[in-house]
C-alpha positions as CSV (number, residue, x, y, z in Angstrom):
1,M,18.0,-17.0,37.6
2,P,16.2,-15.1,40.0
3,V,12.3,-15.7,40.6
4,P,10.5,-12.6,38.7
5,P,9.2,-9.8,41.0
6,T,5.4,-10.4,42.1
7,S,4.9,-6.4,42.0
8,G,6.8,-5.4,39.0
9,R,10.3,-4.9,37.6
10,L,13.9,-5.8,38.8
11,Q,15.7,-2.6,40.0
12,W,19.0,-1.1,39.9
13,T,20.3,-2.5,42.9
14,D,19.3,-5.8,41.7
15,V,22.1,-5.9,39.0
16,P,25.2,-7.4,40.0
17,T,27.8,-5.1,41.2
18,P,30.4,-5.9,38.2
19,L,27.7,-5.1,35.7
20,R,26.7,-1.8,37.1
21,A,30.4,-1.0,37.6
22,R,31.0,-2.0,33.7
23,L,28.0,0.1,32.7
24,E,29.3,3.4,34.8
25,D,32.7,2.5,33.4
26,A,31.3,2.7,29.9
27,L,29.3,5.6,30.3
28,G,31.8,7.7,32.0
29,A,30.1,8.6,35.0
30,P,28.4,7.1,38.1
31,V,24.5,6.6,38.0
32,T,23.0,9.2,40.5
33,D,19.5,8.0,40.3
34,T,17.0,5.7,38.6
35,V,13.4,6.1,37.2
36,T,11.2,3.0,35.9
37,P,8.7,4.3,33.7
38,K,4.9,2.8,34.2
39,G,3.5,0.4,32.1
40,G,4.8,-2.6,30.6
41,F,4.7,-6.3,31.6
42,G,8.0,-7.5,31.6
43,H,10.0,-8.1,34.7
44,Q,13.6,-7.2,33.6
45,L,15.1,-3.8,34.6
46,A,13.9,-1.2,32.4
47,A,14.9,2.0,33.9
48,A,16.3,5.7,32.8
49,L,19.3,6.3,34.6
50,R,20.5,9.7,35.7
51,L,24.1,10.3,35.3
52,A,26.4,12.2,37.8
53,D,27.3,14.8,34.8
54,G,23.4,15.3,34.2
55,R,23.2,12.8,31.1
56,R,20.2,10.4,31.2
57,V,20.2,6.6,29.2
58,F,17.8,4.1,29.3
59,V,18.7,0.5,30.4
60,K,17.5,-2.7,29.9
61,A,19.1,-5.9,32.0
62,A,18.3,-9.3,33.1
63,P,20.5,-12.5,34.0
64,D,21.7,-14.5,30.7
65,D,19.5,-17.4,31.6
66,D,16.1,-15.6,31.6
67,P,13.9,-15.2,28.6
68,L,13.9,-11.6,28.5
69,T,17.5,-11.2,27.6
70,A,17.3,-13.1,24.5
71,A,14.7,-10.5,23.8
72,N,16.7,-7.4,24.7
73,V,19.4,-8.4,22.5
74,H,17.2,-8.8,19.7
75,E,15.8,-5.4,20.2
76,A,19.3,-4.1,20.2
77,A,19.9,-5.9,17.1
78,V,16.7,-4.1,15.5
79,L,17.6,-0.8,16.8
80,D,20.9,-0.8,15.2
81,A,19.4,-1.9,11.9
82,L,16.1,0.3,11.3
83,P,16.6,2.5,8.4
84,P,17.5,6.3,8.9
85,G,14.4,8.2,10.3
86,A,12.7,5.5,11.7
87,P,10.6,6.2,14.7
88,A,12.9,4.7,17.3
89,P,15.6,5.4,19.7
90,D,19.3,4.9,19.0
91,L,21.2,2.1,20.5
92,L,24.3,3.3,22.6
93,G,25.6,-0.4,23.4
94,I,25.4,-3.7,25.1
95,H,27.6,-4.7,27.9
96,R,28.2,-8.0,30.0
97,A,29.1,-9.0,33.2
98,A,28.5,-11.5,36.1
99,D,26.2,-13.7,33.6
100,W,23.9,-10.5,32.9
101,T,23.6,-8.6,29.9
102,A,22.7,-4.9,29.8
103,V,21.3,-2.9,26.4
104,V,22.0,0.5,26.7
105,I,19.5,2.8,24.6
106,A,19.1,6.9,24.2
107,H,16.8,8.2,26.7
108,L,13.6,9.7,25.4
109,D,12.5,12.9,27.4
110,G,8.6,13.3,27.3
111,P,5.7,11.4,28.2
112,H,3.8,8.6,26.9
113,P,1.7,9.8,23.7
114,D,-2.2,10.9,24.6
115,L,-4.0,8.7,21.9
116,S,-7.3,10.5,22.9
117,P,-9.8,12.1,20.4
118,A,-8.7,15.5,21.7
119,S,-5.0,14.9,21.1
120,S,-3.1,14.9,17.8
121,D,-0.7,12.3,18.9
122,A,-3.0,9.5,17.1
123,E,-2.9,11.2,14.0
124,Q,1.0,11.5,14.1
125,T,1.3,7.8,15.1
126,W,-0.8,6.7,12.0
127,A,1.4,8.8,9.5
128,L,4.5,7.1,11.2
129,L,3.0,3.9,10.5
130,D,2.2,4.7,6.7
131,K,5.7,5.9,6.5
132,L,7.2,2.6,8.0
133,T,5.2,0.3,6.1
134,S,4.9,1.8,2.7
135,S,8.1,-0.1,1.2
136,P,9.7,-3.2,2.3
137,A,12.0,-3.7,5.0
138,P,15.6,-2.9,4.2
139,A,18.1,-5.6,3.7
140,P,20.0,-4.8,7.1
141,Y,16.7,-4.9,9.1
142,A,15.4,-8.3,7.6
143,A,18.3,-10.0,8.6
144,A,18.4,-8.6,11.8
145,V,14.9,-10.4,12.5
146,S,15.4,-13.0,10.4
147,T,15.9,-15.6,13.5
148,M,12.8,-14.3,15.3
149,P,9.6,-16.3,14.6
150,S,6.7,-13.8,14.4
151,T,4.5,-14.1,17.6
152,A,1.6,-12.6,15.7
153,A,1.3,-15.4,13.3
154,A,0.8,-17.7,16.3
155,L,-2.1,-15.7,17.6
156,H,-5.4,-17.5,18.4
157,G,-8.0,-18.3,21.4
158,W,-11.2,-18.6,19.7
159,D,-10.5,-22.3,18.6
160,E,-10.1,-23.2,22.2
161,L,-13.0,-21.2,23.7
162,L,-15.1,-22.8,20.8
163,P,-15.7,-26.2,22.4
164,D,-16.7,-25.1,25.7
165,P,-17.5,-21.4,26.0
166,P,-17.1,-19.6,29.2
167,A,-20.1,-18.4,31.0
168,D,-18.8,-15.0,31.1
169,L,-18.3,-14.7,27.4
170,A,-19.8,-11.7,25.8
171,P,-23.2,-11.9,24.0
172,T,-21.6,-10.9,20.8
173,A,-19.1,-13.4,20.8
174,R,-21.1,-16.2,21.9
175,A,-23.3,-15.5,19.1
176,H,-20.8,-15.4,16.6
177,L,-18.2,-17.8,17.8
178,L,-18.2,-20.1,15.1
179,E,-17.4,-17.4,12.5
180,L,-14.8,-15.9,14.8
181,A,-12.8,-19.3,14.8
182,E,-13.2,-19.6,11.3
183,L,-11.8,-16.0,10.7
184,E,-9.1,-16.5,13.3
185,A,-8.3,-19.6,11.3
186,A,-7.6,-18.0,8.0
187,W,-4.8,-15.6,10.1
188,P,-1.8,-17.6,9.5
189,A,-1.7,-18.1,5.8
190,P,-1.2,-14.3,5.2
191,A,0.8,-13.9,8.4
192,H,3.8,-13.6,6.9
193,G,5.3,-10.3,4.8
194,D,8.3,-7.9,3.8
195,R,7.3,-4.9,6.0
196,I,8.9,-3.6,9.1
197,V,6.8,-5.0,12.2
198,H,7.0,-3.3,15.7
199,G,4.9,-6.4,16.8
200,D,3.6,-4.6,20.2
201,L,2.4,-1.1,19.6
202,R,0.4,0.4,22.2
203,A,0.7,3.8,24.0
204,D,3.1,2.5,27.0
205,N,5.7,1.5,24.1
206,M,5.5,4.8,22.6
207,V,7.3,8.5,23.8
208,H,6.2,11.5,23.0
209,D,9.7,13.0,23.0
210,H,10.1,16.8,23.2
211,D,12.1,17.1,20.3
212,R,11.3,14.0,18.0
213,G,7.6,13.8,18.7
214,V,6.0,10.2,18.9
215,T,8.6,7.2,18.9
216,F,8.2,3.8,19.3
217,V,10.0,1.9,21.8
218,D,10.2,-1.6,23.0
219,W,11.3,-3.3,19.6
220,A,11.7,-6.7,21.3
221,H,8.9,-8.2,19.3
222,A,9.8,-6.6,15.9
223,T,10.0,-9.0,13.0
224,T,8.6,-8.8,9.3
225,G,4.8,-9.2,8.3
226,P,2.3,-7.6,6.2
227,A,1.8,-4.0,6.6
228,C,-1.6,-4.3,8.3
229,I,-0.2,-5.7,11.7
230,D,0.8,-2.8,13.7
231,A,-1.8,-0.3,12.8
232,A,-4.6,-3.6,13.5
233,S,-3.0,-4.3,16.6
234,L,-3.1,-0.3,17.5
235,A,-6.8,0.4,16.6
236,P,-8.4,-1.3,19.7
237,Q,-5.8,0.8,22.1
238,L,-7.4,4.2,20.5
239,I,-10.8,2.6,21.5
240,L,-9.4,2.2,25.0
241,A,-8.2,5.9,24.7
242,G,-11.8,7.2,23.7
243,H,-12.4,6.9,20.2
244,T,-15.7,5.2,19.1
245,P,-15.4,2.0,17.3
246,A,-17.0,3.4,14.2
247,D,-14.7,6.0,13.9
248,I,-11.7,3.6,14.1
249,A,-13.3,0.8,11.9
250,R,-13.5,4.0,9.4
251,L,-9.9,4.6,9.9
252,L,-8.9,0.8,9.4
253,R,-10.9,1.0,6.0
254,D,-9.2,3.9,4.7
255,H,-5.2,4.0,6.0
256,P,-2.8,2.7,3.6
257,A,-1.8,0.0,6.0
258,T,-4.8,-1.9,5.8
259,A,-7.1,-0.8,3.2
260,S,-5.2,-2.7,0.7
261,S,-5.5,-6.1,2.5
262,P,-9.1,-5.7,4.4
263,D,-9.7,-9.9,4.5
264,T,-5.9,-9.9,6.2
265,T,-6.9,-7.2,8.6
266,T,-10.2,-9.0,9.6
267,A,-8.4,-12.1,10.3
268,F,-5.5,-10.4,12.0
269,L,-8.2,-8.6,14.2
270,A,-10.0,-11.8,15.1
271,A,-7.0,-13.8,16.1
272,L,-5.4,-10.9,18.1
273,T,-9.2,-10.7,19.8
274,G,-9.3,-14.3,20.5
275,H,-6.0,-14.2,21.9
276,W,-7.1,-11.6,24.3
277,H,-10.2,-13.5,25.3
278,R,-8.5,-16.5,26.0
279,N,-5.4,-15.1,28.0
280,A,-7.4,-12.8,29.9
281,R,-8.9,-15.7,31.6
282,K,-5.9,-17.4,32.9
283,P,-4.0,-16.8,36.3
284,A,-1.5,-13.8,36.1
285,P,2.0,-14.7,35.2
286,P,4.8,-13.6,38.1
287,G,5.9,-10.1,37.7
288,A,2.9,-8.7,35.4
289,P,0.2,-8.1,37.9
290,G,-1.9,-5.5,35.5
291,L,-1.6,-8.1,32.3
292,R,-4.7,-9.9,32.6
293,A,-6.8,-6.7,33.4
294,Y,-5.3,-5.2,30.3
295,Q,-6.1,-8.0,28.5
296,H,-9.8,-7.7,29.6
297,R,-10.0,-4.5,28.4
298,A,-8.5,-5.0,24.8
299,A,-10.6,-8.0,24.2
300,V,-13.7,-5.7,24.9
301,A,-12.3,-3.4,22.5
302,G,-11.2,-5.5,19.9
303,L,-14.5,-7.2,19.5
304,A,-16.2,-3.7,19.5
305,L,-14.2,-2.9,16.5
306,L,-15.0,-6.5,14.9
307,S,-18.7,-5.8,15.5
308,H,-18.3,-2.5,13.3
309,R,-16.2,-4.3,10.7
310,L,-18.5,-7.1,10.2
311,S,-21.8,-5.3,10.7
312,W,-22.7,-7.5,13.9
313,L,-24.1,-4.3,16.0
314,D,-27.6,-5.5,16.3
315,R,-25.7,-8.0,19.0
316,L,-23.3,-5.3,20.0
317,T,-24.5,-5.4,24.0
318,E,-21.1,-5.4,26.1
319,P,-20.5,-1.7,27.3
320,L,-16.7,-0.5,26.6
321,P,-14.4,-0.3,29.6
322,A,-13.4,3.1,30.6
323,A,-9.6,4.3,29.6
324,P,-7.1,3.2,32.3
């Protein structure tokens, strides 16, 4: 397996010639240009390919012994099993050659959504989440994700910080560290459920397609779970986009995906924020140079949201990071 690039993703020219030839043959035209979207933290090829006849497709590819290949194949199975009308792109095919695997997905035409208070994209996203989680996952989807352990269920971090709190830990977290660890410890019990869970929802895993509107991409972590997971994961992202923690706390209180399970939502937020606080202090992994900076920003936003949700406002002293 090639060493992941230290500064970003694999490129089209890194893909072995036999696989590139197979893709061009399956697509019916040669590739004339590639564009790697900004955002994301994986190191595999993830690029929009422009074909000689003007069409575009999106391709993910990696060596078969790269762990991301299993994630790409899982995403393909999920896209093929999502219910009609789900906010996801269509799967076009899976191709293998030279001990590499490529997943071909329909190209979405548009930017990442604008989740700031001035845009309607955030409102549309919340409506999509309501629709996606309002009923149990259909049987084909449940079968497609049945072998994928929920990464959300394993989130934690406060438990590791509690015995020896870092010197740079935010005053809010330090003052409530034991309580945060207790909230986090309550999360695994309700972590399993029967609703569709994207599992990694943030602006750079969405596209505002010119025809379809906001669409969720990168379903590699998809599983089933309680309805609150994606909504609660998205909430700190909205704070990073400029919404106030108080407004987002009210939104979580009222949104159907989170209103019916407030304790589960709080426990998940505590576990997710603990994960960010712990991991932001680790060395950057190969091929993901921006990951730790993102986790630091998300940790601050998550703690601000928890502070509002749990009425810790008198101790909220750490400023929110500027939107990236």
